[in-house]
N, C-alpha and C positions, 0 to 999 in steps of 0.2 A: 655188666659191661657197664652200667651210673654205677651202680653199689660197688664193683669193684673201682671205682675213683675216687671214691664216695671214702671209703676203707683207708685209701694210700692218701686221700689229703688228708680225714681223721690223722694220722699217723704222723704227717710232715708238720703239717700247723699245731700237733704237740711240741712235736721236736723245738719246732722257729717259738713257739711261744711260752717252752724254760727258758732258751737261749732270751729272751725278751730282759722277761722278768726278769733275771741276773743281769743283759744288759741296763737296766732299767736300775735295779740295785746299784754296779758299778758307780752307774750317775749319776744317782740319788743322791749319795753317801762321802764320792770321789770330786763330781766335779770336775770327772774326765774322762773324751769319748775315746773309751780303753778302746781302740781294735788288736789289739796285744789278746783281747778277750778270745778268742773265735781259738790263739793260741794255745792258751789253757784247759779250757776244749780237750784240743784236738791232744798235746799231754795227756788227757783221760785218757781215751781211750786208747793210745798206746802203752800208759802205765799196765793198761789190765791187759793187750794185747800182750804185754811180752812178762805178767804173773804169771796170765796162762798158760799161751801156748809156750813161751823156753823154758819158766820156768814150774810150768805144773800143777799149780797153783791152783786151786778152787774156785771158778768162775766169784761166787759171790764174797770170799775173801779179796780176790784183788778187785775188783770193785767197791771195797771198805780201804785198801791200803793208797789206791789210783785216788781217791777225795784230798788224803791229807795229802796227798803228796804236790797235785796239783795248786794247793789252796799255801802249800809250801813255796811252788814256788809263784808264784802269786803274790805273798809279805816280799822275796826274795826283787820281784819288777818294783814294785812301789818305794821297797825301801833304796832300793842302788837307782833305779831311772827317775819313776818320777817326784818322788819327796826333794832331791834337792833339784831339779828344776824347780815346783815350787819355791822351793826355800828361797832361791833365783832371781824369782817372777819370774819366771817365765812366761810365753805366753801359750795362747789355748794351744796355737801352730805349731809350737815346737814340742809339745805334748801329746797333740795329736800324730806328727812324725819322729817320736820317738816311743809311740805303743805301735807307730808303723816299723820299725824301726825294728821292736820286740817280738811280731808279729814277721818273720821275717826272718827273722834269727834261729830263732824257735819249729817253725818252716823248714830248717834248713840241716838247722841244725837233729831234725826226726829223720829225714832223710841221710844224713852220713848213715846218722846210728840201725834204723832200723833199712831200707830201701823207700821206694819211691809206687812199689806196684800192691798192689791190692790186699789188706791182711782179713785176713777170716779168725774169729776167735772161736772158738769151743766155748760156749752158751751153757744156761743148765736145758734140762731136758726140757720144757717147757718151749724155749726157741726150736724142738725143733716137732714141735706138733702144728698143728696147720687146721682150720678148720672150715670146709667150704658146704656150699649151698649153690647150689648150681653148677651159674660160674663163674661165682663172687666168693673170694678167701682171704683167709684172714692169719694173719701166723701169729704163733704164740710171741713173736721179738715183737710186731704189731702192735695186738690188745696189753703188751706187759710195759710197750711205750707210754698207750693213751692212758692208760690207768696211774698209769709211777706218774705221768707230767699232771692229770687233771687232781691225784693225791696233793702233787710238792705246790702246783698253782690255791688248792683250795686251804693252803696248813699257810701259808705265806699273807694269804686275804684275810685268815683269820691272827694270826701276831704280828701281823701288820698293818693295824688299819690306815695308816696314815706317809702306808707306801702309794705314789703316784702311778696307776697301771692304768 
């Protein structure tokens, strides 16, 4: 039981570490406390869902397509919401409130477009595998998330040495 908790904790920690690194990258470059960043994370997941489950694209192709889509949405949010506020000299509170507005708006659009119930994505065969040792199980998804998170964090540290982590 303890080992299963450790594996589950590593999986969640890897996911949160990536989110924290991305949030830190946004903060260190724009100085915007962007609560709307969670919306971009959700948009990426729902684009992957729509492309794989509704259009039938392969998982990795859907991931490759979802990344620029979420990047484009992020740029649109910056240029249509944040940049005009920054140019007007708005306070940090106004920027935080606008990022919260982006988050709420995006959540509602996703809910209207796809619904609020849990969605499942048909992923690569690796997701279907699990390895067990006694009562401890690690799934392919958990293993992939941990390894990819470590790789992304390592690459970021290597290529952005002045990155405040």
